[in-house]
Backbone bond lengths (Angstrom), bond angles and torsions (degrees), N, CA, C in turn:
res aa  C-N    CA-C-N  psi(-1)  N-CA   C-N-CA  omega(-1)  CA-C   N-CA-C  phi
1 M - - - 1.449 - - 1.513 110.89 -
2 Q 1.309 114.65 146.45 1.453 121.00 170.84 1.525 108.12 -105.96
3 V 1.317 117.45 135.66 1.463 120.96 177.99 1.520 108.67 -121.76
4 S 1.324 116.13 151.96 1.459 120.13 177.00 1.526 109.34 -67.82
5 R 1.326 116.55 154.91 1.465 120.82 -176.43 1.522 111.49 -64.26
6 Y 1.326 115.96 -24.43 1.464 120.64 175.48 1.518 108.48 -125.64
7 G 1.340 115.44 140.60 1.455 121.48 179.25 1.517 110.59 -119.10
8 F 1.320 115.08 161.89 1.469 122.34 -179.21 1.518 108.93 -97.33
9 G 1.339 116.38 118.51 1.457 121.23 174.97 1.515 110.10 -90.05
10 A 1.327 117.04 121.65 1.463 121.51 -170.23 1.520 114.30 -95.58
11 A 1.338 119.02 11.46 1.463 119.26 175.45 1.530 112.28 -61.19
12 P 1.331 119.84 -43.50 1.473 119.22 -178.76 1.524 113.98 -59.30
13 I 1.338 118.38 -35.67 1.467 118.69 -179.60 1.530 111.04 -78.59
14 G 1.318 116.85 0.62 1.458 121.85 168.13 1.518 111.27 -92.86
15 N 1.340 115.55 20.66 1.473 122.96 179.51 1.521 112.12 66.99
16 L 1.336 115.95 42.17 1.460 119.85 175.35 1.523 109.23 -63.35
17 F 1.317 116.30 120.69 1.471 125.61 179.06 1.529 113.74 72.50
18 S 1.337 117.43 -43.89 1.462 119.69 -178.31 1.524 109.40 -149.75
19 E 1.321 115.16 162.03 1.461 121.33 -173.73 1.526 111.75 -68.97
20 V 1.320 115.32 140.15 1.457 123.40 172.15 1.526 106.55 -120.09
21 G 1.300 117.34 128.44 1.459 120.74 -179.45 1.519 112.13 -68.16
22 E 1.326 115.59 158.83 1.465 120.56 -179.32 1.525 111.18 -58.23
23 D 1.331 116.97 -45.85 1.469 119.96 -178.22 1.522 111.27 -64.87
24 A 1.333 117.01 -39.92 1.464 120.62 179.91 1.524 110.86 -65.66
25 A 1.337 116.61 -40.25 1.464 120.36 179.04 1.527 110.41 -63.18
26 R 1.320 115.93 -45.00 1.472 120.03 179.06 1.522 110.55 -63.24
27 A 1.312 116.57 -41.07 1.461 120.14 -179.32 1.521 111.55 -64.55
28 A 1.333 116.99 -35.21 1.464 120.42 179.09 1.529 110.76 -64.52
29 V 1.322 116.77 -44.64 1.470 120.51 178.88 1.522 110.29 -65.62
30 D 1.337 117.00 -43.41 1.465 120.48 178.38 1.526 110.97 -59.68
31 A 1.331 116.40 -43.59 1.461 119.95 -179.26 1.526 110.97 -63.73
32 A 1.335 116.38 -38.09 1.465 119.82 178.64 1.526 110.73 -63.47
33 Y 1.305 116.29 -45.65 1.468 120.12 -179.40 1.526 110.28 -63.04
34 E 1.318 115.59 -43.65 1.464 119.79 -178.86 1.521 111.83 -67.94
35 A 1.333 116.97 -24.16 1.467 120.92 177.61 1.522 112.40 -82.04
36 G 1.336 117.10 -1.25 1.459 120.42 178.33 1.510 114.46 97.21
37 I 1.319 117.73 3.31 1.465 120.43 177.01 1.530 108.72 -73.81
38 R 1.317 115.34 131.24 1.473 119.44 -176.71 1.526 112.42 -128.76
39 L 1.317 116.92 10.59 1.464 121.23 174.56 1.524 107.79 -120.19
40 F 1.318 116.33 124.99 1.457 121.83 -178.42 1.520 108.40 -125.77
41 D 1.337 115.81 128.52 1.465 121.43 -174.77 1.524 110.73 -121.26
42 T 1.331 115.93 133.97 1.459 121.55 -179.13 1.525 109.26 -144.34
43 A 1.334 116.91 -173.22 1.469 121.96 -179.89 1.519 108.96 -170.07
44 P 1.339 117.81 151.66 1.470 119.91 174.05 1.525 112.59 -57.99
45 H 1.327 116.33 -34.58 1.465 122.02 -178.46 1.529 112.36 -58.01
46 Y 1.333 117.16 -31.98 1.452 121.42 -173.16 1.530 111.14 -74.83
47 G 1.323 114.96 100.90 1.458 119.47 178.45 1.505 113.86 71.46
48 L 1.347 117.30 27.23 1.473 121.48 179.97 1.526 111.07 51.53
49 G 1.325 115.30 46.80 1.461 121.33 177.48 1.512 114.58 94.74
50 L 1.319 118.28 -11.92 1.471 120.61 -177.05 1.526 111.37 -63.28
51 S 1.327 117.26 -41.10 1.457 120.46 179.61 1.527 111.10 -59.34
52 E 1.323 117.37 -45.57 1.465 120.12 179.72 1.527 111.20 -62.48
53 R 1.327 116.80 -44.31 1.467 119.29 -179.24 1.530 111.11 -62.28
54 R 1.313 116.32 -45.05 1.461 119.55 -178.63 1.529 111.62 -67.88
55 L 1.319 117.27 -41.55 1.460 120.22 -179.43 1.519 110.85 -65.02
56 G 1.336 116.60 -44.49 1.455 119.77 178.77 1.515 112.31 -60.59
57 A 1.332 117.07 -42.65 1.466 121.03 -179.99 1.524 110.61 -65.33
58 A 1.334 116.91 -39.87 1.466 120.10 -177.07 1.526 111.93 -70.66
59 L 1.331 117.13 -28.15 1.464 120.68 -179.16 1.522 112.90 -95.24
60 A 1.316 117.35 -1.67 1.464 120.99 -171.72 1.520 113.11 -58.33
61 D 1.321 117.87 -33.98 1.461 121.00 -176.79 1.523 112.82 -91.94
62 R 1.317 117.39 1.59 1.466 120.66 179.78 1.529 109.41 -90.52
63 P 1.326 118.74 145.14 1.469 120.25 176.34 1.524 110.18 -57.27
64 R 1.316 116.42 127.67 1.468 120.24 -173.81 1.525 112.02 -61.37
65 D 1.324 117.40 -29.66 1.462 118.15 -178.80 1.527 112.51 -85.90
66 S 1.330 116.65 6.38 1.463 119.53 -178.22 1.522 112.93 -94.89
67 Y 1.329 119.18 -5.96 1.459 121.43 -178.88 1.521 110.27 -144.99
68 T 1.313 115.12 161.61 1.455 123.15 177.69 1.525 108.40 -112.40
69 L 1.326 116.16 134.18 1.464 121.08 -175.54 1.521 109.97 -123.86
70 S 1.326 115.70 132.26 1.463 119.82 175.29 1.519 109.91 -124.11
71 T 1.335 114.43 144.33 1.457 120.74 171.53 1.530 107.44 -137.76
72 K 1.326 116.31 -173.83 1.458 118.96 -169.03 1.528 111.26 -136.51
73 V 1.324 114.88 162.25 1.457 122.04 177.66 1.520 108.77 -131.01
74 G 1.335 115.40 159.71 1.461 121.03 179.24 1.509 113.05 131.55
75 R 1.331 115.87 -22.93 1.464 120.78 176.00 1.530 108.14 -124.01
76 L 1.320 116.64 115.77 1.460 120.58 172.19 1.519 109.36 -86.97
77 L 1.309 116.77 146.64 1.458 122.41 176.33 1.517 108.43 -103.33
78 V 1.330 116.64 120.33 1.462 121.38 -178.46 1.522 108.68 -125.88
79 P 1.344 117.57 154.26 1.468 119.75 -178.88 1.524 111.60 -59.72
80 A 1.327 114.79 140.20 1.467 121.35 176.79 1.522 109.19 -99.30
81 E 1.296 115.92 161.29 1.454 120.66 176.84 1.532 109.42 -90.14
82 G 1.325 116.51 133.18 1.458 121.21 179.50 1.518 111.58 -74.40
83 P 1.343 117.56 173.10 1.471 125.60 -0.67 1.533 111.37 -72.38
84 F 1.340 115.57 150.11 1.452 120.71 -173.11 1.524 111.68 -95.23
85 G 1.328 115.48 128.50 1.450 120.71 170.96 1.513 109.21 -95.37
86 R 1.340 116.45 -146.33 1.460 121.71 176.57 1.521 108.57 -105.14
87 D 1.304 115.55 152.42 1.457 120.77 179.82 1.526 110.26 -57.97
88 E 1.312 116.65 138.46 1.462 121.69 -176.95 1.521 112.75 -103.21
89 Q 1.343 117.15 13.24 1.463 119.45 -179.81 1.524 111.82 -113.77
90 G 1.327 114.90 32.84 1.458 119.09 170.47 1.508 116.75 97.53
91 F 1.322 117.88 0.39 1.461 120.59 -177.84 1.528 110.29 -117.00
92 D 1.315 116.09 133.58 1.462 121.71 -177.23 1.525 109.46 -85.42
93 V 1.328 115.60 74.36 1.465 122.49 -179.81 1.528 108.39 -139.72
94 P 1.333 117.84 157.42 1.466 120.17 175.36 1.523 110.30 -63.30
95 A 1.317 116.14 139.97 1.462 120.65 -179.21 1.522 110.79 -88.72
96 D 1.340 116.11 52.89 1.460 120.26 179.26 1.529 111.62 -83.12
97 L 1.329 115.78 -7.52 1.456 122.44 172.47 1.522 107.98 -124.95
98 R 1.316 115.88 158.52 1.457 119.90 174.66 1.523 108.74 -131.14
99 R 1.319 115.09 152.76 1.459 121.59 -179.11 1.525 109.75 -89.55
100 V 1.320 116.17 136.46 1.467 122.05 176.42 1.522 107.89 -126.15
101 W 1.324 116.64 120.83 1.463 119.58 177.84 1.526 109.52 -62.52
102 D 1.328 116.49 132.01 1.460 120.01 178.50 1.529 108.40 -159.70
103 F 1.321 115.97 105.64 1.463 121.55 177.54 1.527 111.15 -108.57
104 S 1.337 116.59 20.41 1.462 120.57 178.89 1.529 109.81 -75.63
105 R 1.338 114.98 164.86 1.461 119.48 178.05 1.517 110.66 -58.31
106 D 1.332 117.48 -48.10 1.462 120.44 -179.76 1.530 111.08 -65.82
107 G 1.339 115.90 -36.53 1.455 119.30 178.97 1.514 112.13 -64.42
108 V 1.317 116.50 -39.80 1.464 121.09 178.40 1.526 110.43 -63.17
109 R 1.318 116.51 -46.93 1.464 119.36 -178.87 1.531 111.31 -66.03
110 R 1.314 116.53 -40.22 1.465 119.51 178.90 1.528 110.20 -66.00
111 S 1.321 116.72 -42.59 1.458 120.42 -179.89 1.520 110.89 -60.19
112 L 1.318 116.96 -44.76 1.456 120.47 -179.24 1.525 111.40 -65.18
113 E 1.319 116.79 -42.49 1.469 119.98 177.79 1.524 111.50 -60.04
114 E 1.320 116.19 -42.33 1.460 119.62 -179.30 1.524 110.89 -70.30
115 S 1.320 117.42 -34.67 1.462 120.28 176.06 1.523 110.95 -64.29
116 L 1.322 116.35 -42.45 1.468 119.72 178.87 1.521 111.03 -61.94
117 A 1.317 116.64 -38.08 1.467 120.20 178.06 1.528 110.71 -64.05
118 R 1.329 116.51 -43.33 1.467 119.13 178.92 1.525 111.18 -67.40
119 L 1.318 116.99 -38.32 1.455 120.95 -179.87 1.526 112.66 -74.96
120 G 1.320 116.81 -21.51 1.451 120.47 -176.73 1.518 112.63 72.64
121 L 1.337 116.43 33.16 1.458 121.51 -176.35 1.522 110.53 -125.82
122 D 1.333 115.06 162.45 1.456 120.68 176.04 1.523 111.97 -89.11
123 A 1.335 116.49 -20.73 1.462 119.57 -176.92 1.517 109.90 -160.16
124 V 1.320 115.06 154.56 1.465 121.54 168.03 1.522 107.36 -114.82
125 D 1.313 116.37 166.36 1.456 120.14 -175.99 1.527 112.39 -90.68
126 I 1.324 116.13 -40.97 1.461 121.85 -174.67 1.518 109.30 -128.82
127 V 1.319 117.40 135.96 1.466 121.85 174.74 1.529 107.78 -124.57
128 L 1.330 115.04 128.51 1.453 121.35 -179.00 1.525 110.79 -113.61
129 I 1.320 117.08 138.74 1.463 122.23 169.73 1.526 106.24 -73.79
130 H 1.332 116.96 124.40 1.463 121.59 -167.05 1.531 111.86 -103.42
131 D 1.322 116.65 117.01 1.463 123.13 171.98 1.533 114.59 53.34
132 P 1.332 118.57 54.94 1.473 118.72 -179.70 1.531 113.30 -84.00
133 D 1.318 118.42 28.79 1.470 122.73 -173.66 1.524 113.45 -47.60
134 D 1.320 116.57 -45.67 1.467 120.81 -176.59 1.534 112.33 -102.75
135 H 1.338 116.30 16.91 1.472 119.87 -173.58 1.532 111.11 -137.17
136 W 1.328 116.83 37.32 1.458 120.05 -175.46 1.529 112.53 -54.61
137 E 1.318 117.48 -50.23 1.460 120.62 -173.26 1.527 111.91 -59.05
138 Q 1.331 117.11 -48.17 1.460 118.99 -179.11 1.533 111.36 -72.72
139 A 1.325 116.59 -35.18 1.470 119.10 -178.83 1.521 111.41 -65.84
140 V 1.333 117.09 -44.17 1.461 119.54 -178.21 1.527 111.29 -82.26
141 G 1.339 116.71 -28.02 1.465 120.19 -176.02 1.512 114.45 -88.85
142 E 1.358 117.32 -24.44 1.464 120.17 -177.31 1.526 113.28 -125.95
143 A 1.345 116.89 -49.84 1.468 119.04 -177.08 1.517 111.38 -65.07
144 Y 1.329 116.93 -46.56 1.464 118.69 -179.21 1.534 112.18 -61.77
145 P 1.339 120.00 -49.87 1.471 118.12 178.40 1.530 113.04 -59.55
146 A 1.342 117.12 -35.88 1.464 119.89 178.70 1.519 110.71 -63.24
147 L 1.319 116.72 -42.78 1.463 119.90 179.27 1.527 111.19 -70.68
148 A 1.332 116.86 -37.22 1.462 119.68 178.09 1.520 110.55 -62.23
149 E 1.329 116.50 -37.95 1.456 120.64 176.80 1.527 111.05 -63.80
150 L 1.326 116.60 -43.18 1.468 120.07 178.30 1.526 111.25 -64.35
151 R 1.314 115.90 -36.42 1.470 119.53 176.54 1.527 110.94 -66.27
152 D 1.320 116.37 -43.74 1.464 120.33 179.58 1.526 111.37 -62.60
153 Q 1.323 115.91 -32.61 1.465 120.91 179.51 1.525 112.71 -81.02
154 G 1.323 117.13 -6.36 1.454 120.34 -178.95 1.515 114.18 81.51
155 V 1.341 117.10 9.52 1.461 120.47 179.56 1.527 110.24 -69.71
156 V 1.337 116.95 -39.08 1.461 122.47 173.68 1.529 107.40 -127.09
157 K 1.325 115.85 158.18 1.461 119.97 -176.45 1.522 112.47 -91.08
158 A 1.332 116.73 -32.45 1.462 120.11 -176.50 1.515 109.35 -149.22
159 I 1.332 115.21 153.14 1.465 120.78 -179.54 1.523 109.22 -134.40
160 G 1.331 115.14 157.01 1.446 118.00 -179.99 1.511 111.68 -171.73
161 V 1.321 115.24 -158.68 1.462 122.81 -176.41 1.522 107.92 -139.02
162 G 1.336 116.37 141.34 1.451 120.91 176.22 1.509 110.82 -124.57
163 M 1.358 116.53 126.22 1.463 120.84 -176.04 1.525 110.89 -149.62
164 N 1.340 114.65 168.27 1.452 122.15 174.78 1.526 111.84 -99.11
165 Q 1.301 117.57 17.23 1.465 121.61 178.66 1.520 109.08 -139.49
166 A 1.326 115.33 154.95 1.462 120.26 -177.50 1.519 113.08 -95.36
167 E 1.342 117.41 -26.78 1.459 119.90 -171.44 1.531 112.16 -62.84
168 M 1.329 117.49 -50.79 1.460 119.11 -178.35 1.525 111.46 -71.09
169 L 1.329 116.76 -32.82 1.466 118.36 175.18 1.526 110.54 -60.56
170 T 1.320 116.13 -38.18 1.462 120.13 177.68 1.527 110.72 -61.44
171 R 1.328 117.14 -41.20 1.465 120.68 177.25 1.527 111.37 -61.86
172 F 1.337 116.36 -42.20 1.462 119.20 178.67 1.523 111.21 -61.46
173 V 1.324 116.67 -43.91 1.468 119.69 -179.60 1.516 110.56 -65.12
174 R 1.317 116.19 -39.05 1.467 120.36 -177.38 1.532 112.25 -73.14
175 E 1.345 117.32 -34.53 1.459 120.27 -169.47 1.525 114.98 -108.86
176 T 1.332 118.66 -5.92 1.463 120.91 179.75 1.522 109.58 -132.50
177 G 1.319 114.90 -176.40 1.457 120.83 179.55 1.513 112.43 -111.18
178 V 1.339 117.18 44.00 1.464 119.63 178.57 1.526 109.96 -65.96
179 D 1.318 115.33 151.27 1.460 121.55 179.09 1.523 112.04 -90.75
180 T 1.337 116.07 -29.63 1.456 119.72 -173.56 1.521 110.41 -151.18
181 V 1.310 115.91 157.41 1.461 121.52 170.37 1.518 108.14 -131.96
182 M 1.325 115.69 144.23 1.459 120.72 172.94 1.525 106.89 -105.49
183 L 1.320 115.28 115.75 1.455 122.11 -177.35 1.521 108.39 -106.49
184 A 1.326 116.35 113.69 1.466 121.15 -175.63 1.523 110.82 -101.62
185 G 1.319 116.34 119.81 1.447 121.98 171.35 1.511 116.80 75.51
186 R 1.343 118.33 5.59 1.458 120.18 -174.97 1.527 113.06 -117.94
187 Y 1.331 116.22 12.77 1.460 119.86 166.13 1.519 106.91 -145.14
188 T 1.323 113.77 80.34 1.454 122.62 -175.68 1.524 108.95 -134.56
189 L 1.318 116.25 178.12 1.460 120.13 176.36 1.520 112.14 -60.63
190 L 1.338 116.87 -25.24 1.465 120.14 -176.66 1.521 114.08 -103.85
191 D 1.312 117.81 -16.39 1.471 120.85 -176.47 1.519 108.54 -144.45
192 Q 1.313 115.89 107.22 1.474 119.90 178.90 1.524 111.80 -109.22
193 S 1.334 117.21 27.55 1.464 119.77 -177.08 1.525 111.91 -62.44
194 G 1.325 117.60 -25.52 1.459 119.97 178.30 1.514 113.14 -66.87
195 A 1.334 116.86 -17.61 1.464 120.40 -178.28 1.519 112.87 -83.68
196 D 1.332 117.91 -8.68 1.466 119.99 -177.01 1.529 111.60 -66.95
197 E 1.342 116.32 -53.88 1.465 120.95 -179.26 1.524 112.52 -125.22
198 L 1.340 116.00 -42.32 1.465 119.93 -169.51 1.519 112.38 -62.86
199 L 1.310 118.43 -54.90 1.455 120.19 -174.14 1.526 113.24 -63.89
200 P 1.345 119.27 -43.19 1.471 117.97 175.48 1.530 112.57 -61.16
201 L 1.334 116.98 -38.66 1.465 120.00 178.77 1.525 110.67 -65.47
202 C 1.335 116.90 -41.13 1.461 120.37 178.23 1.526 110.78 -62.88
203 A 1.326 116.71 -42.52 1.460 120.26 178.80 1.530 110.87 -62.16
204 E 1.328 115.71 -40.09 1.465 120.73 -179.89 1.517 111.72 -65.74
205 R 1.338 116.92 -38.05 1.465 120.52 -173.65 1.520 113.78 -100.14
206 G 1.318 117.90 2.73 1.452 120.13 178.09 1.510 113.65 72.93
207 V 1.318 117.23 28.13 1.463 122.07 177.15 1.524 108.35 -94.28
208 S 1.318 117.05 123.79 1.457 121.29 -177.58 1.523 110.54 -78.69
209 V 1.321 115.56 140.51 1.456 121.69 178.68 1.524 109.75 -107.12
210 F 1.322 115.88 128.39 1.460 122.17 169.93 1.530 106.11 -98.92
211 A 1.314 117.28 113.83 1.456 121.48 179.20 1.520 109.26 -87.75
212 A 1.318 116.90 121.64 1.462 121.86 179.74 1.527 108.78 -123.23
213 G 1.327 116.05 170.74 1.456 120.04 177.93 1.513 113.18 60.55
214 V 1.339 117.47 36.30 1.468 119.99 -173.00 1.529 112.45 -72.34
215 F 1.329 117.86 -15.05 1.467 120.59 174.30 1.531 111.58 -91.79
216 N 1.334 117.03 3.49 1.475 122.38 -178.02 1.523 111.53 52.06
217 S 1.315 115.68 42.26 1.467 126.90 175.60 1.521 113.61 74.61
218 G 1.335 118.11 6.66 1.461 118.36 173.19 1.512 115.70 146.22
219 L 1.322 118.15 -27.07 1.456 120.87 -174.20 1.524 112.11 -61.27
220 L 1.336 117.56 -32.06 1.459 121.76 -178.08 1.529 112.84 -101.46
221 A 1.322 117.15 9.72 1.464 120.43 -173.24 1.519 113.69 -81.76
222 T 1.333 117.66 -15.23 1.455 121.57 178.50 1.524 109.05 -131.60
223 H 1.329 115.81 157.99 1.459 119.13 -176.07 1.525 111.85 -70.76
224 D 1.315 117.08 -24.18 1.465 122.10 173.69 1.523 106.68 -100.12
225 P 1.331 118.44 95.17 1.469 121.16 -170.05 1.524 112.83 -57.13
226 S 1.328 114.73 131.85 1.462 120.95 177.49 1.519 107.68 -163.90
227 G 1.326 115.89 174.37 1.457 119.71 174.29 1.508 113.26 92.30
228 T 1.323 115.02 -143.36 1.455 120.66 -168.78 1.522 112.65 -104.34
229 Y 1.324 114.23 157.06 1.457 122.76 171.76 1.520 106.48 -128.02
230 D 1.326 116.79 120.80 1.463 121.61 -175.01 1.534 110.99 52.28
231 Y 1.328 115.02 43.77 1.467 123.42 172.40 1.525 113.65 65.19
232 A 1.330 116.45 24.24 1.467 122.03 174.96 1.522 107.26 -139.19
233 P 1.339 118.15 159.80 1.463 119.56 177.72 1.531 110.99 -51.83
234 A 1.326 116.04 134.19 1.458 120.62 -175.43 1.528 111.28 -67.78
235 P 1.340 118.34 127.87 1.467 120.47 175.67 1.527 110.93 -61.83
236 G 1.316 116.68 149.11 1.447 121.48 -177.78 1.523 114.67 -53.42
237 P 1.347 119.37 -48.33 1.469 119.72 -179.14 1.528 112.95 -60.22
238 L 1.330 117.68 -37.79 1.456 119.58 178.31 1.517 111.36 -70.47
239 L 1.315 116.60 -37.71 1.461 120.53 176.84 1.527 110.22 -61.44
240 E 1.309 116.24 -43.33 1.462 120.13 178.40 1.524 111.08 -65.27
241 R 1.321 117.42 -39.43 1.461 120.86 178.33 1.525 110.59 -63.14
242 A 1.332 116.80 -42.38 1.462 120.46 178.14 1.528 111.07 -61.94
243 R 1.332 116.66 -38.81 1.462 120.37 178.84 1.533 111.18 -66.70
244 R 1.327 116.95 -36.68 1.471 119.79 177.29 1.534 110.54 -66.57
245 I 1.341 116.44 -38.92 1.465 119.69 177.16 1.524 109.87 -64.12
246 A 1.337 116.62 -42.44 1.458 120.73 179.35 1.524 111.28 -61.31
247 A 1.338 116.66 -37.66 1.458 120.30 179.60 1.526 111.20 -64.26
248 V 1.332 117.57 -40.30 1.458 120.86 176.50 1.535 109.90 -66.10
249 C 1.331 116.46 -40.99 1.458 120.01 177.31 1.519 110.98 -57.95
250 D 1.329 116.18 -40.97 1.463 121.76 179.29 1.525 111.33 -53.34
251 R 1.308 115.90 -42.47 1.471 120.32 -176.66 1.524 112.26 -65.28
252 H 1.322 115.73 -19.31 1.472 119.47 -178.29 1.529 112.42 -110.22
253 G 1.329 116.75 9.49 1.461 119.61 178.79 1.519 113.19 68.46
254 V 1.336 116.05 30.58 1.462 122.42 -178.05 1.524 108.44 -120.22
255 T 1.324 117.55 141.83 1.462 120.04 176.21 1.524 109.70 -89.26
256 L 1.317 115.33 158.95 1.468 120.25 179.98 1.529 112.01 -60.18
257 P 1.346 120.38 -48.19 1.468 118.09 178.31 1.527 113.18 -64.10
258 Q 1.324 117.31 -31.75 1.469 119.52 176.11 1.519 110.65 -62.27
259 A 1.323 116.14 -44.84 1.462 120.10 178.24 1.530 111.32 -66.40
260 A 1.341 116.71 -38.33 1.472 120.36 -179.97 1.522 111.02 -63.11
261 L 1.320 117.42 -36.60 1.457 121.01 179.57 1.529 112.05 -73.18
262 A 1.319 116.32 -32.38 1.467 120.03 -176.16 1.522 112.97 -84.19
263 F 1.325 117.15 -31.32 1.459 121.03 -170.98 1.530 114.59 -54.98
264 P 1.355 120.56 -50.31 1.477 118.66 -174.05 1.522 113.65 -61.42
265 L 1.324 117.76 -30.98 1.463 120.29 -175.95 1.525 112.86 -72.50
266 R 1.328 117.38 -4.38 1.449 120.09 175.86 1.524 111.48 -74.02
267 H 1.330 117.31 -18.60 1.465 119.77 179.74 1.529 109.50 -88.32
268 P 1.326 118.35 132.74 1.472 120.43 -175.50 1.521 114.55 -63.77
269 A 1.334 118.42 -19.50 1.463 119.85 179.97 1.514 112.49 -80.98
270 V 1.334 117.67 -18.08 1.461 121.07 -175.78 1.530 109.77 -84.16
271 A 1.328 115.46 118.49 1.458 120.99 -178.58 1.516 112.70 -90.11
272 T 1.339 116.33 -31.94 1.460 119.46 -175.67 1.522 109.23 -158.48
273 V 1.318 115.54 158.14 1.460 122.86 174.69 1.525 107.58 -114.11
274 I 1.331 116.67 123.22 1.461 121.92 179.99 1.529 108.56 -92.49
275 V 1.327 115.74 124.46 1.456 120.83 -177.70 1.524 109.05 -123.12
276 G 1.307 116.94 121.84 1.456 121.02 177.10 1.516 111.13 -77.13
277 A 1.334 116.26 149.06 1.464 120.85 177.72 1.516 108.65 -152.58
278 R 1.331 115.55 145.56 1.458 121.25 -178.04 1.527 112.30 -114.34
279 S 1.323 117.49 -0.70 1.462 120.24 -179.25 1.519 110.08 -152.70
280 A 1.327 116.06 161.22 1.460 120.51 175.98 1.520 110.61 -63.11
281 A 1.342 116.44 -35.10 1.464 119.65 179.90 1.521 111.62 -62.56
282 E 1.335 117.62 -40.60 1.465 120.66 178.39 1.530 110.49 -65.01
283 V 1.319 116.31 -42.25 1.470 120.08 179.08 1.519 110.00 -61.30
284 T 1.333 116.27 -46.91 1.460 120.77 -177.98 1.517 111.13 -63.33
285 R 1.337 116.52 -41.07 1.456 120.23 179.00 1.524 111.07 -63.21
286 N 1.326 116.83 -46.01 1.463 120.12 -179.70 1.524 111.76 -66.25
287 A 1.335 116.55 -37.57 1.469 119.88 178.64 1.521 110.57 -63.61
288 A 1.338 116.88 -38.15 1.467 120.20 178.12 1.522 110.70 -65.11
289 L 1.341 116.28 -37.90 1.460 120.10 179.33 1.529 111.37 -66.47
290 T 1.314 116.69 -41.53 1.467 119.39 -177.54 1.517 112.00 -72.51
291 A 1.326 117.19 -19.30 1.467 120.51 179.94 1.522 111.96 -80.39
292 R 1.327 117.88 -15.96 1.459 120.87 -177.89 1.535 110.12 -86.29
293 P 1.317 117.47 133.90 1.474 119.44 178.69 1.523 111.51 -69.49
294 V 1.318 115.17 144.64 1.460 122.02 176.17 1.527 107.43 -109.09
295 P 1.331 118.26 119.81 1.466 119.62 -177.19 1.525 111.93 -65.32
296 E 1.310 115.57 141.13 1.463 120.71 -179.78 1.523 110.90 -60.89
297 D 1.330 116.81 -29.47 1.458 119.60 -179.94 1.523 112.61 -60.86
298 L 1.341 116.93 -26.52 1.465 119.04 177.93 1.515 110.57 -59.85
299 W 1.331 116.75 -47.38 1.463 120.77 -177.97 1.529 110.14 -66.12
300 T 1.331 116.12 -37.03 1.462 119.82 178.05 1.520 111.05 -61.68
301 D 1.344 115.81 -43.90 1.462 119.53 -179.11 1.533 111.69 -69.60
302 L 1.330 117.16 -39.62 1.469 119.80 178.03 1.531 110.24 -61.93
303 A 1.331 116.33 -41.85 1.461 119.35 178.30 1.528 110.53 -67.59
304 G 1.327 116.08 -37.92 1.456 119.87 -179.66 1.517 112.65 -63.38
305 E 1.335 116.32 -30.31 1.459 120.28 177.98 1.525 112.72 -92.10
306 G 1.330 116.03 7.45 1.456 120.46 176.83 1.517 113.78 73.04
307 L 1.335 117.13 21.98 1.466 120.50 -177.11 1.522 112.55 -92.83
308 I 1.336 116.78 -21.76 1.472 121.98 169.90 1.518 106.49 -138.89
309 P 1.324 117.95 160.16 1.464 119.49 177.82 1.524 111.73 -59.36
């Protein structure tokens, strides 16, 4: 498969943190497609299925062979007992469903079937094992073989794992035959821990890396660094480091988010950068940033000041 250099992360249109209207969600997907993005990533976890439903509806009129779609397994959605409040895992949706961890063979197949129903599709291209941090044994012993079987049968084209850490992803690459890994927040301007073992191993074995969370949840999203790092208030030393990076960017006529979007693609193992967006305006802004060239001297100066390897 060929994927676009940038992909659309559909967690925000699942009402991540705050509500996104139906029209705004559709407009965000439309803007991504019109900007040339052809990789779309979602998961049952995102908005208790809302992200999948919205993404499937927005792509319904597009030629199926014109884009690549990935979703994830590991969390089943089951009915919750009322009265229903709001979801407590970061999404502004009614908690009429609850997530149940399940990396079993049957759980994987059931999860995929339910995702296809929400998406309104007969198949997806890529399936990722989602956040198996505390479930290594079942994920590698049951979920991976189940997905490998589906890949062998031609039901899906590629399989992999998506996590916010590099260590377990490295184990998956070393011990299984995954095609891809999604590395969130661990190969960015502020955190290159994924480059220690994971990325070189992926390059050696031909495993494609999807770099996600390149703004580290917000700190790198604006040229004047502020906000959160890994979904918590940014520690002072990291905030200062981001400001020093921004100052170097200034000297080269580059903005901090522009550099954050470009940085991961410098590594040969990284196939695409997944960027979440909740509106057409965000998509358009990010597309404009990725279209601008970043001078090689910027990376030289950042390395010279010890801000990147």
